[in-house]
All heavy atoms as TSV, in Angstrom:
chain	resi	resn	atom	element	x	y	z
A	1	MET	N	N	167.849	97.987	117.740
A	1	MET	CA	C	168.812	98.598	116.839
A	1	MET	C	C	169.036	97.664	115.646
A	1	MET	O	O	169.313	96.487	115.820
A	1	MET	CB	C	170.128	98.823	117.585
A	1	MET	CG	C	171.212	99.420	116.725
A	1	MET	SD	S	172.617	99.940	117.711
A	1	MET	CE	C	173.804	98.729	117.201
A	2	LEU	N	N	168.900	98.219	114.467
A	2	LEU	CA	C	169.117	97.438	113.253
A	2	LEU	C	C	170.473	97.811	112.682
A	2	LEU	O	O	170.653	98.912	112.156
A	2	LEU	CB	C	168.006	97.715	112.239
A	2	LEU	CG	C	168.015	96.872	110.981
A	2	LEU	CD1	C	167.823	95.395	111.325
A	2	LEU	CD2	C	166.917	97.322	110.041
A	3	THR	N	N	171.443	96.917	112.824
A	3	THR	CA	C	172.783	97.193	112.318
A	3	THR	C	C	172.824	96.975	110.811
A	3	THR	O	O	171.972	96.294	110.234
A	3	THR	CB	C	173.821	96.273	112.985
A	3	THR	OG1	O	173.512	94.915	112.646
A	3	THR	CG2	C	173.851	96.456	114.494
A	4	LYS	N	N	173.828	97.552	110.175
A	4	LYS	CA	C	174.004	97.393	108.722
A	4	LYS	C	C	174.202	95.912	108.375
A	4	LYS	O	O	173.694	95.447	107.355
A	4	LYS	CB	C	175.189	98.247	108.257
A	4	LYS	CG	C	175.510	98.143	106.800
A	4	LYS	CD	C	174.473	98.829	105.935
A	4	LYS	CE	C	174.983	98.863	104.489
A	4	LYS	NZ	N	173.975	99.301	103.557
A	5	VAL	N	N	174.900	95.181	109.216
A	5	VAL	CA	C	175.117	93.755	108.966
A	5	VAL	C	C	173.778	93.016	108.939
A	5	VAL	O	O	173.504	92.250	108.011
A	5	VAL	CB	C	176.056	93.128	110.027
A	5	VAL	CG1	C	176.143	91.630	109.855
A	5	VAL	CG2	C	177.432	93.751	109.949
A	6	LYS	N	N	172.944	93.266	109.923
A	6	LYS	CA	C	171.647	92.588	109.974
A	6	LYS	C	C	170.768	93.020	108.808
A	6	LYS	O	O	170.092	92.193	108.188
A	6	LYS	CB	C	170.945	92.864	111.306
A	6	LYS	CG	C	169.672	92.061	111.461
A	6	LYS	CD	C	169.128	92.152	112.856
A	6	LYS	CE	C	167.934	91.211	113.018
A	6	LYS	NZ	N	167.477	91.188	114.404
A	7	LEU	N	N	170.774	94.301	108.496
A	7	LEU	CA	C	169.988	94.809	107.384
A	7	LEU	C	C	170.407	94.146	106.072
A	7	LEU	O	O	169.553	93.692	105.294
A	7	LEU	CB	C	170.134	96.328	107.289
A	7	LEU	CG	C	169.364	97.012	106.175
A	7	LEU	CD1	C	167.868	96.825	106.366
A	7	LEU	CD2	C	169.722	98.496	106.126
A	8	GLU	N	N	171.694	94.065	105.825
A	8	GLU	CA	C	172.190	93.416	104.601
A	8	GLU	C	C	171.758	91.952	104.556
A	8	GLU	O	O	171.332	91.454	103.518
A	8	GLU	CB	C	173.717	93.505	104.506
A	8	GLU	CG	C	174.230	94.862	104.128
A	8	GLU	CD	C	173.839	95.297	102.727
A	8	GLU	OE1	O	173.715	94.455	101.820
A	8	GLU	OE2	O	173.650	96.516	102.541
A	9	ARG	N	N	171.880	91.270	105.681
A	9	ARG	CA	C	171.521	89.849	105.726
A	9	ARG	C	C	170.035	89.664	105.426
A	9	ARG	O	O	169.660	88.830	104.593
A	9	ARG	CB	C	171.862	89.256	107.099
A	9	ARG	CG	C	171.490	87.782	107.225
A	9	ARG	CD	C	171.850	87.217	108.562
A	9	ARG	NE	N	171.159	87.804	109.685
A	9	ARG	CZ	C	169.889	87.541	110.018
A	9	ARG	NH1	N	169.157	86.712	109.289
A	9	ARG	NH2	N	169.350	88.104	111.088
A	10	ILE	N	N	169.203	90.460	106.054
A	10	ILE	CA	C	167.758	90.338	105.861
A	10	ILE	C	C	167.366	90.692	104.430
A	10	ILE	O	O	166.572	89.982	103.803
A	10	ILE	CB	C	167.007	91.218	106.882
A	10	ILE	CG1	C	167.173	90.629	108.282
A	10	ILE	CG2	C	165.537	91.347	106.522
A	10	ILE	CD1	C	166.695	91.543	109.390
A	11	GLN	N	N	167.923	91.775	103.904
A	11	GLN	CA	C	167.595	92.193	102.536
A	11	GLN	C	C	167.972	91.128	101.508
A	11	GLN	O	O	167.334	91.024	100.464
A	11	GLN	CB	C	168.297	93.507	102.187
A	11	GLN	CG	C	167.686	94.707	102.860
A	11	GLN	CD	C	168.405	95.992	102.524
A	11	GLN	OE1	O	169.575	96.010	102.145
A	11	GLN	NE2	N	167.696	97.108	102.684
A	12	ARG	N	N	168.986	90.347	101.816
A	12	ARG	CA	C	169.436	89.301	100.888
A	12	ARG	C	C	168.735	87.964	101.141
A	12	ARG	O	O	169.009	86.988	100.462
A	12	ARG	CB	C	170.949	89.143	100.997
A	12	ARG	CG	C	171.691	90.395	100.540
A	12	ARG	CD	C	173.135	90.377	100.980
A	12	ARG	NE	N	173.755	91.656	100.783
A	12	ARG	CZ	C	174.682	91.921	99.870
A	12	ARG	NH1	N	175.101	90.973	99.066
A	12	ARG	NH2	N	175.193	93.126	99.773
A	13	GLY	N	N	167.862	87.937	102.134
A	13	GLY	CA	C	167.119	86.721	102.428
A	13	GLY	C	C	167.973	85.597	102.985
A	13	GLY	O	O	167.701	84.421	102.737
A	14	LEU	N	N	168.992	85.973	103.750
A	14	LEU	CA	C	169.923	84.989	104.301
A	14	LEU	C	C	169.663	84.744	105.780
A	14	LEU	O	O	169.227	85.639	106.508
A	14	LEU	CB	C	171.363	85.487	104.137
A	14	LEU	CG	C	171.835	85.728	102.707
A	14	LEU	CD1	C	173.163	86.470	102.719
A	14	LEU	CD2	C	171.954	84.415	101.956
A	15	ARG	N	N	169.969	83.531	106.215
A	15	ARG	CA	C	169.951	83.204	107.637
A	15	ARG	C	C	171.350	83.473	108.189
A	15	ARG	O	O	172.320	83.549	107.435
A	15	ARG	CB	C	169.601	81.730	107.845
A	15	ARG	CG	C	168.211	81.365	107.334
A	15	ARG	CD	C	167.999	79.891	107.383
A	15	ARG	NE	N	169.030	79.283	106.508
A	15	ARG	CZ	C	169.155	77.993	106.289
A	15	ARG	NH1	N	168.359	77.137	106.875
A	15	ARG	NH2	N	170.089	77.539	105.500
A	16	GLN	N	N	171.447	83.577	109.492
A	16	GLN	CA	C	172.758	83.771	110.103
A	16	GLN	C	C	173.701	82.630	109.740
A	16	GLN	O	O	174.881	82.859	109.485
A	16	GLN	CB	C	172.639	83.900	111.616
A	16	GLN	CG	C	172.050	85.208	112.058
A	16	GLN	CD	C	171.926	85.321	113.553
A	16	GLN	OE1	O	171.927	84.328	114.276
A	16	GLN	NE2	N	171.804	86.543	114.043
A	17	SER	N	N	173.179	81.419	109.695
A	17	SER	CA	C	174.025	80.271	109.345
A	17	SER	C	C	174.527	80.372	107.905
A	17	SER	O	O	175.632	79.920	107.599
A	17	SER	CB	C	173.277	78.958	109.572
A	17	SER	OG	O	172.102	78.913	108.790
A	18	ASP	N	N	173.725	80.971	107.013
A	18	ASP	CA	C	174.164	81.177	105.626
A	18	ASP	C	C	175.369	82.116	105.582
A	18	ASP	O	O	176.346	81.865	104.877
A	18	ASP	CB	C	173.038	81.775	104.765
A	18	ASP	CG	C	171.830	80.886	104.643
A	18	ASP	OD1	O	171.985	79.645	104.654
A	18	ASP	OD2	O	170.707	81.434	104.535
A	19	VAL	N	N	175.276	83.194	106.343
A	19	VAL	CA	C	176.368	84.173	106.377
A	19	VAL	C	C	177.616	83.549	106.997
A	19	VAL	O	O	178.732	83.759	106.516
A	19	VAL	CB	C	175.949	85.455	107.118
A	19	VAL	CG1	C	177.112	86.428	107.218
A	19	VAL	CG2	C	174.762	86.115	106.419
A	20	ALA	N	N	177.440	82.757	108.029
A	20	ALA	CA	C	178.584	82.073	108.647
A	20	ALA	C	C	179.291	81.198	107.618
A	20	ALA	O	O	180.524	81.178	107.547
A	20	ALA	CB	C	178.125	81.236	109.833
A	21	THR	N	N	178.522	80.516	106.801
A	21	THR	CA	C	179.103	79.691	105.735
A	21	THR	C	C	179.814	80.556	104.705
A	21	THR	O	O	180.910	80.215	104.250
A	21	THR	CB	C	178.007	78.844	105.056
A	21	THR	OG1	O	177.421	77.995	106.040
A	21	THR	CG2	C	178.573	77.999	103.932
A	22	MET	N	N	179.207	81.674	104.350
A	22	MET	CA	C	179.806	82.580	103.369
A	22	MET	C	C	181.140	83.134	103.851
A	22	MET	O	O	182.010	83.457	103.041
A	22	MET	CB	C	178.844	83.737	103.060
A	22	MET	CG	C	177.606	83.322	102.309
A	22	MET	SD	S	176.321	84.600	102.276
A	22	MET	CE	C	177.130	85.914	101.381
A	23	THR	N	N	181.315	83.254	105.162
A	23	THR	CA	C	182.578	83.763	105.711
A	23	THR	C	C	183.567	82.633	105.982
A	23	THR	O	O	184.617	82.875	106.574
A	23	THR	CB	C	182.354	84.559	107.016
A	23	THR	OG1	O	181.881	83.678	108.033
A	23	THR	CG2	C	181.413	85.724	106.808
A	24	GLU	N	N	183.208	81.442	105.545
A	24	GLU	CA	C	184.067	80.257	105.712
A	24	GLU	C	C	184.428	80.025	107.173
A	24	GLU	O	O	185.551	79.655	107.506
A	24	GLU	CB	C	185.300	80.370	104.828
A	24	GLU	CG	C	184.950	80.447	103.352
A	24	GLU	CD	C	186.136	80.607	102.433
A	24	GLU	OE1	O	187.282	80.785	102.922
A	24	GLU	OE2	O	185.918	80.558	101.215
A	25	GLY	N	N	183.479	80.301	108.048
A	25	GLY	CA	C	183.677	80.036	109.465
A	25	GLY	C	C	184.424	81.108	110.231
A	25	GLY	O	O	184.590	81.001	111.448
A	26	ILE	N	N	184.862	82.154	109.552
A	26	ILE	CA	C	185.572	83.230	110.250
A	26	ILE	C	C	184.619	83.935	111.212
A	26	ILE	O	O	185.020	84.369	112.292
A	26	ILE	CB	C	186.201	84.220	109.243
A	26	ILE	CG1	C	187.299	83.504	108.449
A	26	ILE	CG2	C	186.761	85.450	109.947
A	26	ILE	CD1	C	187.832	84.282	107.279
A	27	VAL	N	N	183.353	84.033	110.802
A	27	VAL	CA	C	182.323	84.628	111.659
A	27	VAL	C	C	181.254	83.558	111.896
A	27	VAL	O	O	180.329	83.414	111.109
A	27	VAL	CB	C	181.690	85.884	111.018
A	27	VAL	CG1	C	180.693	86.520	111.977
A	27	VAL	CG2	C	182.755	86.885	110.609
A	28	PRO	N	N	181.391	82.775	112.960
A	28	PRO	CA	C	180.386	81.750	113.240
A	28	PRO	C	C	179.040	82.378	113.602
A	28	PRO	O	O	178.963	83.563	113.965
A	28	PRO	CB	C	180.962	80.968	114.421
A	28	PRO	CG	C	182.086	81.770	114.947
A	28	PRO	CD	C	182.471	82.786	113.925
A	29	GLN	N	N	177.994	81.596	113.510
A	29	GLN	CA	C	176.636	82.087	113.725
A	29	GLN	C	C	176.485	82.792	115.072
A	29	GLN	O	O	175.884	83.860	115.143
A	29	GLN	CB	C	175.629	80.939	113.581
A	29	GLN	CG	C	174.172	81.383	113.686
A	29	GLN	CD	C	173.662	81.443	115.111
A	29	GLN	OE1	O	174.043	80.649	115.957
A	29	GLN	NE2	N	172.809	82.412	115.383
A	30	HIS	N	N	177.016	82.225	116.136
A	30	HIS	CA	C	176.856	82.854	117.451
A	30	HIS	C	C	177.541	84.215	117.518
A	30	HIS	O	O	177.055	85.138	118.161
A	30	HIS	CB	C	177.353	81.938	118.583
A	30	HIS	CG	C	178.831	81.758	118.614
A	30	HIS	ND1	N	179.482	80.829	117.838
A	30	HIS	CD2	C	179.790	82.410	119.313
A	30	HIS	CE1	C	180.786	80.907	118.079
A	30	HIS	NE2	N	180.993	81.864	118.952
A	31	ARG	N	N	178.656	84.358	116.842
A	31	ARG	CA	C	179.371	85.646	116.824
A	31	ARG	C	C	178.619	86.656	115.947
A	31	ARG	O	O	178.513	87.832	116.286
A	31	ARG	CB	C	180.798	85.420	116.318
A	31	ARG	CG	C	181.652	86.641	116.313
A	31	ARG	CD	C	182.044	87.118	117.684
A	31	ARG	NE	N	182.854	88.318	117.520
A	31	ARG	CZ	C	182.995	89.250	118.416
A	31	ARG	NH1	N	182.422	89.112	119.588
A	31	ARG	NH2	N	183.723	90.307	118.168
A	32	LEU	N	N	178.064	86.187	114.825
A	32	LEU	CA	C	177.270	87.059	113.965
A	32	LEU	C	C	176.080	87.619	114.738
A	32	LEU	O	O	175.747	88.802	114.615
A	32	LEU	CB	C	176.800	86.302	112.715
A	32	LEU	CG	C	175.950	87.106	111.746
A	32	LEU	CD1	C	176.685	88.332	111.231
A	32	LEU	CD2	C	175.502	86.220	110.598
A	33	SER	N	N	175.462	86.786	115.547
A	33	SER	CA	C	174.347	87.234	116.370
A	33	SER	C	C	174.777	88.397	117.269
A	33	SER	O	O	174.050	89.390	117.408
A	33	SER	CB	C	173.827	86.071	117.224
A	33	SER	OG	O	172.808	86.498	118.078
A	34	LEU	N	N	175.942	88.291	117.860
A	34	LEU	CA	C	176.458	89.369	118.709
A	34	LEU	C	C	176.743	90.631	117.890
A	34	LEU	O	O	176.406	91.740	118.314
A	34	LEU	CB	C	177.732	88.921	119.428
A	34	LEU	CG	C	177.576	87.819	120.459
A	34	LEU	CD1	C	178.941	87.350	120.947
A	34	LEU	CD2	C	176.711	88.279	121.615
A	35	LEU	N	N	177.345	90.463	116.728
A	35	LEU	CA	C	177.657	91.617	115.882
A	35	LEU	C	C	176.393	92.332	115.441
A	35	LEU	O	O	176.366	93.560	115.356
A	35	LEU	CB	C	178.474	91.176	114.658
A	35	LEU	CG	C	179.841	90.564	114.946
A	35	LEU	CD1	C	180.479	90.071	113.658
A	35	LEU	CD2	C	180.740	91.560	115.646
A	36	GLU	N	N	175.355	91.559	115.173
A	36	GLU	CA	C	174.086	92.151	114.761
A	36	GLU	C	C	173.423	92.929	115.896
A	36	GLU	O	O	172.554	93.758	115.650
A	36	GLU	CB	C	173.134	91.075	114.240
A	36	GLU	CG	C	173.532	90.545	112.883
A	36	GLU	CD	C	172.531	89.578	112.308
A	36	GLU	OE1	O	171.551	89.199	112.995
A	36	GLU	OE2	O	172.712	89.173	111.143
A	37	ARG	N	N	173.852	92.667	117.107
A	37	ARG	CA	C	173.315	93.392	118.266
A	37	ARG	C	C	174.239	94.520	118.703
A	37	ARG	O	O	174.026	95.134	119.744
A	37	ARG	CB	C	173.062	92.427	119.416
A	37	ARG	CG	C	171.859	91.530	119.118
A	37	ARG	CD	C	171.528	90.640	120.273
A	37	ARG	NE	N	172.314	89.420	120.128
A	37	ARG	CZ	C	172.690	88.645	121.133
A	37	ARG	NH1	N	172.363	88.953	122.366
A	37	ARG	NH2	N	173.378	87.561	120.911
A	38	GLY	N	N	175.275	94.789	117.907
A	38	GLY	CA	C	176.120	95.944	118.168
A	38	GLY	C	C	177.452	95.691	118.817
A	38	GLY	O	O	178.166	96.642	119.133
A	39	VAL	N	N	177.834	94.421	119.019
A	39	VAL	CA	C	179.153	94.123	119.576
A	39	VAL	C	C	180.210	94.537	118.552
A	39	VAL	O	O	180.042	94.351	117.347
A	39	VAL	CB	C	179.274	92.616	119.916
A	39	VAL	CG1	C	180.701	92.237	120.251
A	39	VAL	CG2	C	178.341	92.282	121.063
A	40	ARG	N	N	181.280	95.105	119.031
A	40	ARG	CA	C	182.354	95.598	118.150
A	40	ARG	C	C	183.032	94.416	117.431
A	40	ARG	O	O	183.475	93.468	118.078
A	40	ARG	CB	C	183.371	96.368	118.977
A	40	ARG	CG	C	184.423	97.052	118.156
A	40	ARG	CD	C	185.291	97.935	119.065
A	40	ARG	NE	N	186.208	98.719	118.292
A	40	ARG	CZ	C	185.916	99.904	117.770
A	40	ARG	NH1	N	184.748	100.435	117.959
A	40	ARG	NH2	N	186.803	100.564	117.065
A	41	PRO	N	N	183.154	94.486	116.104
A	41	PRO	CA	C	183.766	93.396	115.350
A	41	PRO	C	C	185.291	93.413	115.410
A	41	PRO	O	O	185.906	94.467	115.595
A	41	PRO	CB	C	183.294	93.665	113.917
A	41	PRO	CG	C	183.135	95.140	113.865
A	41	PRO	CD	C	182.643	95.545	115.236
A	42	ARG	N	N	185.855	92.247	115.251
A	42	ARG	CA	C	187.308	92.115	115.139
A	42	ARG	C	C	187.690	92.436	113.685
A	42	ARG	O	O	186.867	92.287	112.780
A	42	ARG	CB	C	187.727	90.687	115.472
A	42	ARG	CG	C	187.376	90.286	116.883
A	42	ARG	CD	C	187.726	88.819	117.126
A	42	ARG	NE	N	187.234	88.420	118.424
A	42	ARG	CZ	C	186.444	87.382	118.657
A	42	ARG	NH1	N	186.050	86.598	117.671
A	42	ARG	NH2	N	186.042	87.099	119.870
A	43	PRO	N	N	188.939	92.851	113.439
A	43	PRO	CA	C	189.344	93.195	112.060
A	43	PRO	C	C	189.087	92.080	111.047
A	43	PRO	O	O	188.619	92.341	109.929
A	43	PRO	CB	C	190.839	93.500	112.191
A	43	PRO	CG	C	191.001	93.946	113.607
A	43	PRO	CD	C	190.005	93.136	114.400
A	44	GLU	N	N	189.358	90.833	111.430
A	44	GLU	CA	C	189.157	89.723	110.489
A	44	GLU	C	C	187.665	89.499	110.213
A	44	GLU	O	O	187.293	89.057	109.120
A	44	GLU	CB	C	189.819	88.430	110.986
A	44	GLU	CG	C	189.270	87.864	112.273
A	44	GLU	CD	C	189.899	88.410	113.547
A	44	GLU	OE1	O	190.628	89.422	113.508
A	44	GLU	OE2	O	189.660	87.799	114.604
A	45	GLU	N	N	186.817	89.829	111.178
A	45	GLU	CA	C	185.372	89.704	110.968
A	45	GLU	C	C	184.868	90.782	110.019
A	45	GLU	O	O	184.020	90.524	109.163
A	45	GLU	CB	C	184.632	89.790	112.307
A	45	GLU	CG	C	184.909	88.615	113.206
A	45	GLU	CD	C	184.391	88.796	114.613
A	45	GLU	OE1	O	184.270	89.949	115.103
A	45	GLU	OE2	O	184.104	87.760	115.253
A	46	ILE	N	N	185.405	91.982	110.158
A	46	ILE	CA	C	185.030	93.077	109.255
A	46	ILE	C	C	185.336	92.687	107.826
A	46	ILE	O	O	184.494	92.810	106.933
A	46	ILE	CB	C	185.772	94.381	109.627
A	46	ILE	CG1	C	185.298	94.891	110.983
A	46	ILE	CG2	C	185.583	95.440	108.548
A	46	ILE	CD1	C	186.109	96.051	111.536
A	47	LYS	N	N	186.537	92.190	107.592
A	47	LYS	CA	C	186.944	91.811	106.237
A	47	LYS	C	C	186.097	90.664	105.700
A	47	LYS	O	O	185.626	90.701	104.560
A	47	LYS	CB	C	188.419	91.431	106.193
A	47	LYS	CG	C	188.866	91.037	104.790
A	47	LYS	CD	C	190.328	90.823	104.677
A	47	LYS	CE	C	190.823	90.419	103.310
A	47	LYS	NZ	N	189.883	90.197	102.261
A	48	ALA	N	N	185.887	89.641	106.505
A	48	ALA	CA	C	185.127	88.474	106.059
A	48	ALA	C	C	183.688	88.836	105.706
A	48	ALA	O	O	183.157	88.390	104.683
A	48	ALA	CB	C	185.150	87.384	107.132
A	49	LEU	N	N	183.055	89.656	106.516
A	49	LEU	CA	C	181.674	90.047	106.240
A	49	LEU	C	C	181.587	90.989	105.043
A	49	LEU	O	O	180.683	90.858	104.217
A	49	LEU	CB	C	181.049	90.690	107.474
A	49	LEU	CG	C	180.734	89.709	108.602
A	49	LEU	CD1	C	180.410	90.450	109.886
A	49	LEU	CD2	C	179.589	88.790	108.203
A	50	ALA	N	N	182.517	91.919	104.937
A	50	ALA	CA	C	182.531	92.815	103.778
A	50	ALA	C	C	182.720	92.010	102.494
A	50	ALA	O	O	182.036	92.269	101.491
A	50	ALA	CB	C	183.630	93.864	103.935
A	51	ASP	N	N	183.609	91.044	102.521
A	51	ASP	CA	C	183.817	90.180	101.347
A	51	ASP	C	C	182.562	89.375	101.035
A	51	ASP	O	O	182.162	89.260	99.876
A	51	ASP	CB	C	185.001	89.235	101.567
A	51	ASP	CG	C	186.346	89.932	101.551
A	51	ASP	OD1	O	186.406	91.131	101.165
A	51	ASP	OD2	O	187.341	89.297	101.944
A	52	ALA	N	N	181.938	88.829	102.057
A	52	ALA	CA	C	180.741	88.008	101.865
A	52	ALA	C	C	179.601	88.820	101.244
A	52	ALA	O	O	178.882	88.326	100.371
A	52	ALA	CB	C	180.293	87.397	103.192
A	53	PHE	N	N	179.448	90.060	101.686
A	53	PHE	CA	C	178.381	90.916	101.173
A	53	PHE	C	C	178.816	91.748	99.964
A	53	PHE	O	O	178.026	92.500	99.416
A	53	PHE	CB	C	177.867	91.849	102.271
A	53	PHE	CG	C	177.103	91.154	103.363
A	53	PHE	CD1	C	177.407	91.378	104.684
A	53	PHE	CD2	C	176.059	90.291	103.069
A	53	PHE	CE1	C	176.688	90.765	105.708
A	53	PHE	CE2	C	175.337	89.662	104.081
A	53	PHE	CZ	C	175.658	89.898	105.396
A	54	GLN	N	N	180.083	91.633	99.601
A	54	GLN	CA	C	180.663	92.398	98.496
A	54	GLN	C	C	180.446	93.898	98.692
A	54	GLN	O	O	179.970	94.610	97.809
A	54	GLN	CB	C	180.108	91.927	97.156
A	54	GLN	CG	C	180.454	90.486	96.867
A	54	GLN	CD	C	179.908	90.002	95.546
A	54	GLN	OE1	O	178.992	90.569	94.976
A	54	GLN	NE2	N	180.495	88.931	95.043
A	55	LEU	N	N	180.805	94.354	99.888
A	55	LEU	CA	C	180.694	95.760	100.249
A	55	LEU	C	C	182.032	96.266	100.765
A	55	LEU	O	O	182.876	95.481	101.206
A	55	LEU	CB	C	179.650	95.952	101.350
A	55	LEU	CG	C	178.206	95.642	101.004
A	55	LEU	CD1	C	177.346	95.711	102.256
A	55	LEU	CD2	C	177.686	96.620	99.962
A	56	ASP	N	N	182.198	97.562	100.723
A	56	ASP	CA	C	183.371	98.187	101.311
A	56	ASP	C	C	183.254	98.046	102.833
A	56	ASP	O	O	182.183	98.306	103.392
A	56	ASP	CB	C	183.393	99.661	100.917
A	56	ASP	CG	C	184.633	100.364	101.402
A	56	ASP	OD1	O	184.773	100.522	102.639
A	56	ASP	OD2	O	185.454	100.751	100.559
A	57	PRO	N	N	184.328	97.640	103.514
A	57	PRO	CA	C	184.257	97.487	104.962
A	57	PRO	C	C	183.782	98.747	105.686
A	57	PRO	O	O	183.036	98.680	106.644
A	57	PRO	CB	C	185.689	97.140	105.365
A	57	PRO	CG	C	186.293	96.536	104.146
A	57	PRO	CD	C	185.637	97.232	102.993
A	58	ALA	N	N	184.183	99.907	105.198
A	58	ALA	CA	C	183.782	101.169	105.824
A	58	ALA	C	C	182.278	101.389	105.705
A	58	ALA	O	O	181.664	101.998	106.579
A	58	ALA	CB	C	184.533	102.339	105.203
A	59	GLU	N	N	181.686	100.893	104.642
A	59	GLU	CA	C	180.246	101.024	104.462
A	59	GLU	C	C	179.473	100.089	105.414
A	59	GLU	O	O	178.429	100.445	105.944
A	59	GLU	CB	C	179.865	100.692	103.019
A	59	GLU	CG	C	178.401	100.840	102.711
A	59	GLU	CD	C	178.071	100.512	101.272
A	59	GLU	OE1	O	178.964	100.451	100.429
A	59	GLU	OE2	O	176.875	100.284	101.016
A	60	LEU	N	N	180.030	98.916	105.628
A	60	LEU	CA	C	179.379	97.928	106.465
A	60	LEU	C	C	179.512	98.246	107.951
A	60	LEU	O	O	178.605	98.029	108.728
A	60	LEU	CB	C	179.955	96.544	106.160
A	60	LEU	CG	C	179.204	95.325	106.676
A	60	LEU	CD1	C	177.760	95.307	106.182
A	60	LEU	CD2	C	179.915	94.062	106.240
A	61	PHE	N	N	180.669	98.773	108.326
A	61	PHE	CA	C	180.948	99.093	109.738
A	61	PHE	C	C	181.449	100.525	109.845
A	61	PHE	O	O	182.639	100.762	110.007
A	61	PHE	CB	C	181.994	98.138	110.309
A	61	PHE	CG	C	181.526	96.735	110.450
A	61	PHE	CD1	C	181.881	95.772	109.512
A	61	PHE	CD2	C	180.724	96.343	111.511
A	61	PHE	CE1	C	181.453	94.463	109.633
A	61	PHE	CE2	C	180.290	95.042	111.649
A	61	PHE	CZ	C	180.664	94.089	110.703
A	62	LYS	N	N	180.558	101.471	109.774
A	62	LYS	CA	C	180.941	102.880	109.805
A	62	LYS	C	C	181.610	103.288	111.113
A	62	LYS	O	O	182.472	104.128	111.137
A	62	LYS	CB	C	179.726	103.757	109.539
A	62	LYS	CG	C	179.197	103.618	108.149
A	62	LYS	CD	C	178.057	104.578	107.911
A	62	LYS	CE	C	177.276	104.271	106.687
A	62	LYS	NZ	N	177.812	104.502	105.429
A	63	ASN	N	N	181.215	102.690	112.228
A	63	ASN	CA	C	181.736	103.076	113.532
A	63	ASN	C	C	182.690	102.067	114.142
A	63	ASN	O	O	183.012	102.157	115.307
A	63	ASN	CB	C	180.585	103.329	114.513
A	63	ASN	CG	C	179.702	104.458	114.041
A	63	ASN	OD1	O	180.194	105.441	113.521
A	63	ASN	ND2	N	178.405	104.305	114.196
A	64	ALA	N	N	183.122	101.089	113.364
A	64	ALA	CA	C	183.978	100.033	113.919
A	64	ALA	C	C	185.437	100.427	113.889
A	64	ALA	O	O	185.864	101.259	113.171
A	64	ALA	CB	C	183.778	98.737	113.161
């Protein structure tokens, strides 16, 4: 399963550790790995990732 989070990360040429840095540690690499595999995100993770990717949270997590 290719989640929107993983797709955005790959399209931007980022590593999971890059995204973790972009979220200022709110979404550490190990947690990002889980989210990319479909684990339900916490509200603060949704916001941090949407901000990092400059996307609307609803677009990034349609089913969250």
